[in-house]
C-alpha positions as CSV (number, residue, x, y, z in Angstrom):
1,X,-18.0,16.7,88.8
2,X,-17.6,18.8,85.3
3,X,-14.6,20.4,86.5
4,X,-12.7,17.8,88.4
5,X,-13.4,15.4,85.5
6,X,-11.2,17.8,83.1
7,X,-8.8,18.8,85.6
8,X,-8.6,14.6,85.9
9,X,-8.1,14.6,81.7
10,X,-5.5,17.9,82.4
11,X,-3.3,15.6,84.4
12,X,-3.6,12.7,82.7
13,X,-2.4,14.3,79.0
14,X,0.4,15.3,81.5
15,X,1.3,12.1,82.6
16,X,1.3,10.5,79.3
17,X,3.1,13.9,77.5
18,X,6.3,12.0,77.5
19,X,5.9,8.3,76.4
20,X,2.9,9.5,73.6
21,X,5.1,12.7,72.6
22,X,2.3,14.9,74.0
23,X,-1.6,15.7,73.5
24,X,-3.6,18.0,71.4
25,X,-3.0,20.3,74.5
26,X,1.1,20.6,73.9
27,X,2.2,21.5,70.9
28,X,5.8,21.2,70.0
29,X,7.5,24.7,68.9
30,X,9.2,24.7,65.5
31,X,12.6,24.3,66.4
32,X,11.8,21.7,68.9
33,X,10.2,19.7,65.8
34,X,13.3,19.9,64.0
35,X,15.0,18.7,66.8
36,X,12.7,15.2,66.7
37,X,15.2,11.9,66.2
38,X,14.9,9.9,64.1
39,X,17.7,7.4,63.9
40,X,21.0,6.7,65.7
41,X,24.0,5.3,64.7
42,X,26.1,3.8,67.5
43,X,24.4,5.9,70.3
44,X,24.9,9.3,67.7
45,X,21.6,11.0,67.2
46,X,20.3,12.2,63.7
47,X,17.6,14.7,63.4
48,X,14.6,15.8,61.7
49,X,16.9,18.5,61.0
50,X,19.5,16.8,59.7
51,X,17.1,14.8,57.4
52,X,16.1,18.1,56.1
53,X,19.4,19.7,55.4
54,X,20.3,16.9,53.1
55,X,17.6,17.5,51.3
56,X,17.8,21.1,50.1
57,X,15.5,22.4,47.9
58,X,13.1,19.5,47.5
59,X,10.8,20.5,50.7
60,X,10.2,23.9,48.7
61,X,9.2,22.2,45.8
62,X,7.0,19.4,47.5
63,X,5.0,22.6,49.2
64,X,4.9,24.3,45.5
65,X,3.4,21.2,44.4
66,X,0.9,19.9,46.7
67,X,-0.1,23.7,48.6
68,X,2.4,25.0,51.8
69,X,0.5,23.2,54.5
70,X,1.1,19.8,53.8
71,X,-1.2,18.8,56.7
72,X,-4.2,19.7,54.0
73,X,-2.6,17.3,51.2
74,X,-2.1,13.0,51.9
75,X,-0.6,13.2,48.6
76,X,1.8,16.0,49.8
77,X,3.0,14.4,53.2
78,X,3.3,10.6,51.6
79,X,5.8,13.1,49.4
80,X,7.6,14.6,51.9
81,X,7.8,10.9,53.9
82,X,9.1,9.4,50.9
83,X,11.8,11.5,50.1
84,X,12.5,12.3,54.0
85,X,13.1,8.7,53.6
86,X,15.3,8.0,51.3
87,X,17.6,11.3,52.7
88,X,17.8,8.9,56.2
89,X,19.0,6.3,54.8
90,X,21.5,8.4,53.0
91,X,23.0,9.8,55.4
92,X,22.6,5.9,57.7
93,X,25.0,4.8,55.4
94,X,27.0,7.5,55.2
95,X,27.5,7.0,59.1
96,X,28.2,3.6,58.8
97,X,31.1,4.0,55.9
98,X,32.6,6.7,57.6
99,X,32.9,4.2,60.7
100,X,34.1,1.3,58.3
101,X,36.5,3.3,56.2
102,X,38.4,3.9,59.9
103,X,38.0,0.1,60.8
104,X,38.7,-1.6,58.0
105,X,41.6,0.6,56.9
106,X,40.4,2.7,53.8
107,X,39.9,5.5,54.7
108,X,41.0,8.2,52.1
109,X,44.3,10.0,53.2
110,X,43.2,13.8,53.9
111,X,45.1,15.1,51.2
112,X,43.2,12.6,48.8
113,X,39.8,13.6,49.7
114,X,40.6,17.4,49.4
115,X,42.1,16.4,45.7
116,X,38.9,14.9,44.7
117,X,36.6,17.4,46.4
118,X,38.0,19.9,44.5
119,X,37.7,18.3,41.5
120,X,34.1,17.6,41.8
121,X,33.8,21.2,42.8
122,X,35.4,22.0,39.3
123,X,33.2,19.7,37.7
124,X,30.4,21.3,39.1
125,X,31.7,24.9,38.5
126,X,31.7,24.0,34.9
127,X,28.2,23.3,34.5
128,X,27.8,26.7,35.4
129,X,30.3,27.8,32.5
130,X,33.0,28.8,35.8
131,X,30.1,31.6,36.1
132,X,31.0,32.5,40.0
133,X,27.1,34.2,40.3
134,X,25.5,31.2,38.3
135,X,27.0,28.8,40.7
136,X,26.5,31.1,44.1
137,X,22.9,31.2,42.4
138,X,22.4,27.4,42.6
139,X,23.8,26.5,46.1
140,X,21.1,29.3,46.7
141,X,18.3,27.5,44.9
142,X,19.8,24.9,46.9
143,X,19.4,26.1,50.3
144,X,23.1,25.4,50.4
145,X,26.4,26.5,51.3
146,X,29.3,25.5,49.5
147,X,30.8,23.9,52.9
148,X,27.8,21.7,53.2
149,X,28.2,21.0,49.3
150,X,31.9,20.2,50.2
151,X,30.8,18.4,52.6
152,X,28.2,16.7,51.0
153,X,30.6,15.2,48.5
154,X,33.4,14.2,50.8
155,X,30.7,12.0,52.6
156,X,29.8,10.3,48.5
157,X,33.5,9.9,48.3
158,X,34.4,8.2,51.9
159,X,30.9,5.9,50.8
160,X,31.8,5.1,47.5
161,X,35.5,4.2,49.3
162,X,33.7,1.5,51.5
163,X,31.3,0.0,48.7
164,X,34.0,-1.1,46.0
165,X,36.3,-2.5,49.1
166,X,33.2,-4.5,49.6
167,X,32.6,-5.7,46.2
168,X,35.8,-6.0,44.8
169,X,36.3,-9.3,44.5
170,X,32.7,-9.7,42.9
171,X,33.6,-11.6,39.3
172,X,30.7,-13.4,37.1
173,X,31.6,-16.4,34.5
174,X,30.8,-17.2,31.2
175,X,28.8,-20.1,32.2
176,X,25.9,-17.4,34.5
177,X,26.3,-15.1,31.0
178,X,25.1,-18.2,29.0
179,X,22.4,-19.3,31.9
180,X,21.7,-15.7,31.9
181,X,20.9,-15.0,27.6
182,X,19.2,-18.2,27.2
183,X,16.6,-17.5,30.2
184,X,16.2,-13.7,28.4
185,X,16.4,-14.7,25.0
186,X,12.5,-14.7,23.9
187,X,12.0,-11.0,26.1
188,X,15.2,-9.0,25.9
189,X,17.2,-10.4,22.5
190,X,14.6,-11.7,20.7
191,X,13.4,-9.1,17.4
192,X,11.0,-9.5,14.7
193,X,11.3,-8.1,11.2
194,X,12.8,-4.6,10.7
195,X,16.4,-3.2,10.3
196,X,19.0,-0.6,11.1
197,X,17.7,2.6,10.0
198,X,19.4,6.0,9.3
199,X,17.4,8.9,8.3
200,X,17.9,12.6,8.0
201,X,14.8,14.7,9.4
202,X,14.0,18.5,7.6
203,X,10.9,20.7,7.9
204,X,9.8,20.7,4.1
205,X,10.1,18.7,1.5
206,X,11.9,20.6,-1.1
207,X,15.1,20.6,1.8
208,X,14.8,16.4,1.4
209,X,14.5,16.7,-1.9
210,X,18.3,18.8,-2.5
211,X,19.6,16.2,0.3
212,X,18.3,13.3,-2.2
213,X,20.2,14.8,-4.7
214,X,23.6,15.4,-2.8
215,X,23.1,12.4,-1.7
216,X,22.8,10.3,-5.1
217,X,25.4,12.4,-6.6
218,X,28.3,11.1,-3.9
219,X,27.7,12.6,-0.7
220,X,27.9,10.7,2.3
221,X,25.0,9.6,4.3
222,X,26.6,11.0,7.8
223,X,27.7,14.2,6.6
224,X,24.7,15.1,5.4
225,X,23.3,13.7,8.0
226,X,25.6,16.5,9.9
227,X,24.8,19.1,8.0
228,X,20.9,19.0,7.4
229,X,19.5,17.0,10.5
230,X,17.0,18.7,13.0
231,X,17.4,15.8,15.4
232,X,19.4,14.4,18.3
233,X,20.4,11.6,15.6
234,X,23.1,14.6,13.7
235,X,25.7,13.4,15.7
236,X,25.4,9.9,15.2
237,X,24.8,9.6,11.2
238,X,21.2,9.3,11.2
239,X,21.2,5.9,13.1
240,X,18.3,5.2,15.0
241,X,19.6,1.8,15.4
242,X,17.8,-1.6,14.8
243,X,13.4,-0.9,14.4
244,X,10.9,-2.9,13.6
245,X,8.6,-2.5,11.1
246,X,6.1,-2.8,13.8
247,X,7.4,-0.6,16.3
248,X,4.4,0.5,18.3
249,X,6.2,3.9,19.2
250,X,7.5,5.3,14.9
251,X,5.2,7.1,13.1
252,X,3.7,4.8,10.7
253,X,4.4,6.6,7.9
254,X,8.2,6.6,8.0
255,X,7.9,2.7,9.3
256,X,5.9,2.2,6.0
257,X,8.8,4.0,3.9
258,X,11.4,1.8,5.4
259,X,9.5,-1.2,4.6
260,X,9.7,-0.4,1.5
261,X,13.6,-0.1,0.9
262,X,15.8,-2.6,0.0
263,X,19.4,-3.2,1.3
264,X,21.5,-0.3,1.8
265,X,19.1,2.0,-0.4
266,X,18.2,5.5,0.1
267,X,14.1,6.8,-0.4
268,X,12.6,9.8,-1.8
269,X,11.5,12.2,0.8
270,X,9.2,10.4,3.1
271,X,6.8,12.3,4.7
272,X,5.3,12.3,8.3
273,X,3.9,14.2,11.4
274,X,7.4,15.4,12.0
275,X,8.6,16.5,9.1
276,X,10.3,14.7,5.4
277,X,12.8,12.1,5.8
278,X,15.5,10.9,3.7
279,X,15.8,6.9,5.0
280,X,18.4,4.4,4.3
281,X,18.1,1.1,6.0
282,X,20.5,-2.2,6.4
283,X,20.7,-5.5,8.0
284,X,17.4,-6.4,6.7
285,X,16.0,-8.7,8.9
286,X,12.9,-11.0,7.4
287,X,11.7,-13.2,10.3
288,X,12.2,-13.1,14.0
289,X,16.0,-13.4,15.2
290,X,18.3,-13.1,18.2
291,X,20.6,-10.7,18.9
292,X,23.9,-12.5,19.0
293,X,25.5,-13.6,22.6
294,X,28.6,-12.0,22.0
295,X,27.1,-8.5,20.9
296,X,25.4,-8.7,23.9
297,X,27.8,-10.6,26.4
298,X,29.1,-8.0,28.2
299,X,25.6,-6.0,29.0
300,X,24.4,-9.2,31.0
301,X,28.0,-9.0,32.6
302,X,27.8,-5.9,33.9
303,X,23.8,-6.2,34.7
304,X,25.1,-9.9,36.7
305,X,27.3,-7.5,38.3
306,X,25.5,-4.6,39.4
307,X,23.0,-7.7,40.6
308,X,25.9,-9.4,43.0
309,X,26.9,-6.1,44.2
310,X,23.6,-5.0,45.4
311,X,22.3,-8.4,47.2
312,X,26.3,-8.1,48.8
313,X,26.3,-4.8,50.0
314,X,22.6,-5.0,51.5
315,X,23.7,-8.1,53.1
316,X,27.1,-6.6,54.6
317,X,24.8,-3.1,55.7
318,X,22.8,-5.1,57.3
319,X,24.8,-6.5,59.2
320,X,27.0,-3.6,60.4
321,X,23.8,-1.1,60.7
322,X,23.2,-4.4,63.6
323,X,26.8,-4.1,64.6
324,X,26.7,-0.4,64.9
325,X,23.1,-0.4,66.9
326,X,21.5,1.8,64.3
327,X,17.3,2.5,65.4
328,X,15.1,4.7,63.4
329,X,12.3,6.4,64.4
330,X,10.2,6.4,60.9
331,X,7.4,8.4,62.4
332,X,8.9,10.9,63.1
333,X,9.6,11.7,59.3
334,X,6.2,12.7,59.0
335,X,6.2,15.5,61.3
336,X,5.6,18.8,60.1
337,X,6.7,22.3,60.9
């Protein structure tokens, strides 16, 4: 009876292999796993291999963090699935947009595409100081050929063209800006007592004293910041922007020194955990105040336009996915090989 039972189990497993992707007795080869379909667009299959090619070096980075055998790490496997999901969504977007660019008659010409691709490649190579060896090493690190890079750039150009066409007529009214400002005034546009602060950070007290002496002699604060500053503010005249006196992320000794200053006054050296500062304050506010609408209007308009654009794009793209019969098999994104 035991032999008969085992035979029946084998037959049952064989009968289910096509509907349930096999059982423990039948394992797909790595190549077969790579060919697993994760989505279709208008009948065109997208495989796991297509997704992983887009990820480039991301998979190896995940394995470096969580271990080569991702089946032994729930966090590692989740990280892989998350990255694959993002990549698949990008591919679906590219595929659908490529079809829509044709039907909407907004597909860039070959000449325009080639020019934009060349311009982008030029920018990328400049990132590597136009050093061909560094550029090729970067491609190798991403498991990518130049042809693959060009295709990725082309896909991105077409997708961007279609997206811009969808949202081109979106507008934001002054009434909408005012309503947003009024709604977010307390949370986003109110500030406590503080001032516009400027500083010059150096390593020693003697350096700070030298700078203070030059400022007292008529030197401009911005020039001294550019000449002696040791942090990122040296290129912005020493500006830290508006800083509240109770700002939690600022050094307490620095804030105490700044709070003692009058409008336009420049401090003597102030010691903090970072070194020695020469501080100047302007536009002092002694109590709670609000940023004027005029100062934040452009930012609000941009925020509202982005929100409207995202909503319109999501609705439009969802309809297009239905039109092109987009299907997904997200469970296949968890396949390991």
